[in-house]
Each structure stands twice: as C-alpha cells, then as structure tokens.
Backbone as CSV, one residue per row, in Angstrom:
resi,resn,N_x,N_y,N_z,CA_x,CA_y,CA_z,C_x,C_y,C_z
1,MET,56.289,-105.876,144.629,56.044,-105.304,145.937,55.484,-103.884,145.836
2,ARG,56.050,-103.073,144.943,55.623,-101.679,144.783,54.192,-101.607,144.275
3,ILE,53.837,-102.459,143.332,52.487,-102.462,142.762,51.469,-102.840,143.831
4,GLU,51.803,-103.801,144.672,50.892,-104.197,145.756,50.633,-103.014,146.686
5,PHE,51.679,-102.262,146.992,51.519,-101.101,147.868,50.589,-100.080,147.235
6,MET,50.772,-99.824,145.935,49.939,-98.851,145.242,48.484,-99.299,145.216
7,VAL,48.252,-100.579,144.975,46.885,-101.095,144.940,46.264,-101.013,146.323
8,ASP,47.027,-101.407,147.346,46.517,-101.329,148.720,46.183,-99.887,149.096
9,SER,47.055,-98.954,148.726,46.827,-97.544,149.029,45.586,-97.026,148.300
10,ALA,45.441,-97.392,147.039,44.285,-96.946,146.257,42.997,-97.527,146.840
11,LEU,43.024,-98.798,147.227,41.827,-99.414,147.812,41.477,-98.786,149.157
12,ARG,42.492,-98.421,149.928,42.255,-97.767,151.217,41.599,-96.392,150.996
13,CYS,42.094,-95.646,150.019,41.502,-94.330,149.711,40.073,-94.486,149.210
14,LEU,39.848,-95.491,148.383,38.496,-95.746,147.874,37.561,-96.098,149.028
15,ARG,38.012,-96.920,149.935,37.189,-97.309,151.095,36.857,-96.079,151.935
16,GLN,37.838,-95.206,152.167,37.598,-93.979,152.941,36.570,-93.090,152.245
17,ALA,36.695,-92.964,150.932,35.757,-92.125,150.184,34.343,-92.706,150.251
18,LEU,34.227,-94.012,150.069,32.900,-94.643,150.113,32.299,-94.567,151.513
19,ASP,33.131,-94.738,152.543,32.630,-94.593,153.916,32.126,-93.180,154.168
20,ARG,32.863,-92.207,153.669,32.456,-90.804,153.849,31.129,-90.522,153.138
21,ILE,30.983,-91.055,151.932,29.732,-90.896,151.185,28.578,-91.535,151.953
22,HIS,28.837,-92.697,152.532,27.813,-93.385,153.328,27.452,-92.578,154.581
23,GLN,28.451,-92.014,155.262,28.207,-91.201,156.459,27.339,-89.988,156.141
24,MET,27.542,-89.404,154.992,26.783,-88.218,154.585,25.420,-88.584,154.002
25,GLU,25.126,-89.870,153.982,23.863,-90.387,153.457,23.619,-89.979,152.003
26,LEU,24.714,-89.968,151.235,24.618,-89.698,149.808,24.489,-91.013,149.057
27,LYS,23.995,-90.936,147.849,23.843,-92.143,147.048,24.628,-91.990,145.762
28,LEU,25.192,-93.087,145.294,25.913,-93.116,144.037,25.129,-93.927,143.022
29,LYS,25.184,-93.523,141.770,24.564,-94.276,140.693,25.658,-95.131,140.057
30,PRO,25.610,-96.445,140.259,26.693,-97.314,139.778,26.994,-97.170,138.288
31,SER,25.984,-96.895,137.481,26.231,-96.773,136.044,27.065,-95.542,135.707
32,LYS,27.168,-94.597,136.635,27.956,-93.387,136.391,29.287,-93.397,137.140
33,CYS,29.586,-94.464,137.864,30.838,-94.568,138.608,31.879,-95.288,137.756
34,ILE,33.013,-94.627,137.562,34.116,-95.207,136.797,35.333,-95.207,137.711
35,LEU,35.889,-96.387,137.941,37.034,-96.512,138.834,38.282,-96.841,138.022
36,GLY,39.402,-96.287,138.438,40.682,-96.633,137.838,41.025,-95.886,136.560
37,CYS,40.283,-94.866,136.204,40.619,-94.115,134.981,41.561,-92.954,135.347
38,PRO,42.469,-92.587,134.440,43.437,-91.532,134.766,42.834,-90.129,134.816
39,SER,41.731,-89.906,134.093,41.079,-88.593,134.126,39.603,-88.766,133.800
40,SER,38.842,-87.716,134.097,37.395,-87.783,133.880,36.887,-86.415,133.449
41,ASN,35.924,-86.397,132.525,35.282,-85.157,132.096,34.072,-84.905,132.982
42,PHE,33.951,-83.656,133.467,32.842,-83.311,134.342,32.495,-81.847,134.156
43,LEU,31.298,-81.553,133.686,30.803,-80.193,133.524,31.774,-79.284,132.767
44,GLY,32.293,-79.773,131.664,33.187,-78.965,130.851,34.600,-78.860,131.380
45,HIS,34.958,-79.668,132.359,36.300,-79.676,132.923,36.863,-81.087,132.873
46,VAL,38.179,-81.183,132.892,38.856,-82.477,132.932,39.546,-82.575,134.288
47,ALA,39.164,-83.572,135.065,39.764,-83.786,136.384,40.732,-84.955,136.283
48,SER,41.972,-84.725,136.690,42.977,-85.784,136.705,43.706,-85.721,138.035
49,ALA,44.666,-86.605,138.205,45.437,-86.613,139.450,46.280,-85.353,139.581
50,ASN,46.634,-84.736,138.457,47.511,-83.564,138.491,46.768,-82.249,138.662
51,ALA,45.603,-82.112,138.012,44.927,-80.811,138.039,43.497,-80.937,137.521
52,ILE,42.753,-79.863,137.697,41.432,-79.726,137.094,41.532,-78.577,136.103
53,THR,41.266,-78.876,134.839,41.362,-77.863,133.792,40.081,-77.839,132.982
54,SER,39.837,-76.727,132.302,38.675,-76.661,131.425,39.038,-77.286,130.091
55,GLN,38.027,-77.563,129.287,38.249,-78.127,127.960,38.352,-76.958,126.987
56,PRO,39.565,-76.484,126.674,39.746,-75.250,125.912,38.965,-75.156,124.600
57,PRO,39.000,-76.137,123.693,38.261,-75.935,122.440,36.769,-75.717,122.677
58,ARG,36.216,-76.471,123.567,34.793,-76.351,123.881,34.498,-75.000,124.535
59,THR,35.352,-74.601,125.450,35.183,-73.337,126.160,35.299,-72.158,125.204
60,LEU,36.313,-72.191,124.343,36.512,-71.087,123.410,35.347,-70.959,122.445
61,LYS,34.801,-72.068,122.003,33.632,-72.024,121.106,32.446,-71.374,121.814
62,ALA,32.240,-71.739,123.071,31.107,-71.191,123.824,31.268,-69.691,124.045
63,ILE,32.467,-69.249,124.384,32.694,-67.823,124.627,32.604,-67.044,123.319
64,ALA,33.139,-67.614,122.236,33.092,-66.929,120.937,31.658,-66.782,120.427
65,ALA,30.766,-67.666,120.854,29.377,-67.614,120.398,28.556,-66.551,121.119
66,ILE,29.077,-65.984,122.191,28.349,-64.952,122.938,28.343,-63.671,122.113
67,PRO,27.176,-63.047,121.924,27.139,-61.800,121.156,27.903,-60.703,121.897
68,PRO,28.490,-59.753,121.158,29.243,-58.669,121.808,28.332,-57.854,122.725
69,PRO,28.847,-57.430,123.880,28.031,-56.622,124.788,27.696,-55.272,124.161
70,GLN,26.493,-54.780,124.450,26.034,-53.510,123.884,26.039,-52.371,124.893
71,ASP,26.172,-52.696,126.176,26.211,-51.658,127.202,27.153,-52.106,128.313
72,PHE,27.317,-51.280,129.317,28.274,-51.581,130.370,27.842,-52.764,131.234
73,ASP,26.535,-52.923,131.433,26.080,-54.090,132.196,26.419,-55.374,131.449
74,GLY,26.229,-55.356,130.135,26.587,-56.520,129.323,28.080,-56.786,129.343
75,MET,28.866,-55.705,129.339,30.313,-55.859,129.392,30.744,-56.449,130.734
76,ARG,30.132,-55.974,131.807,30.457,-56.532,133.129,30.130,-58.009,133.195
77,ALA,28.974,-58.390,132.640,28.584,-59.805,132.642,29.592,-60.636,131.849
78,PHE,30.012,-60.116,130.689,30.996,-60.851,129.887,32.327,-60.975,130.617
79,LEU,32.774,-59.907,131.268,34.047,-59.961,131.996,33.996,-60.954,133.148
80,ARG,32.844,-61.047,133.820,32.714,-62.043,134.890,32.854,-63.449,134.319
81,LEU,32.201,-63.694,133.188,32.291,-65.010,132.554,33.716,-65.287,132.100
82,ALA,34.328,-64.343,131.409,35.683,-64.539,130.892,36.691,-64.695,132.030
83,SER,36.495,-64.000,133.130,37.423,-64.087,134.257,37.466,-65.481,134.857
84,TYR,36.380,-66.218,134.729,36.364,-67.593,135.234,37.421,-68.434,134.517
85,TYR,37.682,-68.130,133.251,38.628,-68.898,132.455,39.978,-68.200,132.309
86,CYS,40.280,-67.227,133.159,41.493,-66.424,132.993,42.763,-67.263,133.051
87,GLN,42.775,-68.348,133.786,43.979,-69.166,133.866,44.251,-69.910,132.561
88,GLU,43.237,-70.062,131.739,43.389,-70.771,130.473,43.861,-69.846,129.349
89,VAL,43.769,-68.531,129.551,44.102,-67.571,128.494,45.421,-66.887,128.838
90,PRO,46.452,-67.074,127.999,47.727,-66.396,128.276,47.557,-64.876,128.207
91,GLN,48.174,-64.162,129.111,48.148,-62.696,129.185,46.716,-62.151,129.265
92,PHE,45.888,-62.797,130.030,44.487,-62.404,130.161,44.351,-60.970,130.675
93,ALA,45.155,-60.611,131.655,45.046,-59.271,132.259,45.278,-58.170,131.226
94,GLN,46.253,-58.360,130.359,46.527,-57.342,129.344,45.389,-57.268,128.324
95,ILE,44.795,-58.397,128.010,43.722,-58.442,127.017,42.498,-57.668,127.501
96,VAL,42.143,-57.805,128.766,40.914,-57.181,129.262,41.153,-55.829,129.941
97,LYS,42.380,-55.326,129.898,42.679,-54.056,130.559,41.804,-52.917,130.028
98,LEU,41.650,-52.805,128.719,40.826,-51.742,128.144,39.378,-51.855,128.627
99,SER,38.872,-53.072,128.670,37.501,-53.271,129.138,37.343,-52.837,130.586
100,HIS,38.336,-53.166,131.416,38.274,-52.741,132.818,38.363,-51.222,132.935
101,ASP,39.187,-50.606,132.098,39.293,-49.140,132.122,37.963,-48.499,131.727
102,LEU,37.303,-49.048,130.720,35.995,-48.522,130.317,34.971,-48.694,131.435
103,LYS,35.053,-49.828,132.103,34.112,-50.097,133.188,34.269,-49.067,134.309
104,LYS,35.497,-48.635,134.552,35.760,-47.682,135.624,35.179,-46.299,135.331
105,GLN,34.919,-45.998,134.070,34.396,-44.680,133.719,32.979,-44.466,134.252
106,ASN,32.280,-45.554,134.578,30.951,-45.476,135.181,29.961,-44.698,134.312
107,LYS,29.925,-45.019,133.041,28.978,-44.397,132.119,27.966,-45.458,131.695
108,LYS,26.989,-45.691,132.530,26.029,-46.752,132.283,25.174,-46.506,131.049
109,THR,24.956,-45.274,130.674,24.068,-44.997,129.555,24.784,-44.976,128.212
110,THR,26.115,-44.947,128.224,26.860,-44.907,126.968,26.845,-46.289,126.315
111,ARG,26.556,-46.345,125.054,26.570,-47.591,124.309,28.017,-47.903,123.916
112,LEU,28.399,-49.154,124.020,29.760,-49.536,123.711,30.079,-49.341,122.227
113,SER,29.108,-49.461,121.364,29.372,-49.351,119.941,29.761,-47.920,119.536
114,THR,29.518,-46.936,120.411,29.853,-45.553,120.086,31.214,-45.147,120.644
115,ILE,31.845,-46.023,121.405,33.134,-45.690,122.032,34.256,-46.005,121.080
C-alpha cells in the first residue's frame, strides 16, 4: 500500500512538472531526460532530493589551477569566485579575512607580490 502511494505521488508530481513545461512552451530532449534516479550531475553540481552541492574534487582542482592574483582587481575577481563555493570550505571566512583586509586598503596600484 505504501509503495503504491509513493508511486502515485511521484507520477502526480511528474505530470505537474511536464504540464508546467508544456504551458511555458519549453521543449525537452528525451535522450537527456533521466527519470527515477536518486541524484543527477548538472554543471559541476550534484542535485539530489536532499540538497544541491558542488563536486568538491572537481571544484578544488579548478580553483587550484587559477594563477595567483597579481593586483587588487585580480584579488577581487578571485574572492568573488571563491565566495561562490564558501559553503563547501570549512572556516571560509577566517581563510579569506586577510584578503578582505587587504582589499579594504584601496591600494589599486600596489602589486600583491610586494605585500
């Protein structure tokens, strides 16, 4: 009985989603539609019933490959990128505190390598 309820509920949600897609005149590519899977990878993130998270090993490799910033504009750009992943990094605020303090000094012409 419980399984029937879950299947009926899932089919009802699927029908609502497909109706909404049809109302918005969107199109789906059947070869890219996967139904009934517990999670899915999408644009470097894993979407599941519980949460949407980034793929840490892949993300860390990409961030580590970025060359160190050479000026304050480069540092600001890096901090914006890193801030997107702040929930994935334990104690992120403490790690970037020095960078934020340097940014506040407003010395656009100073090279970071001389600080």
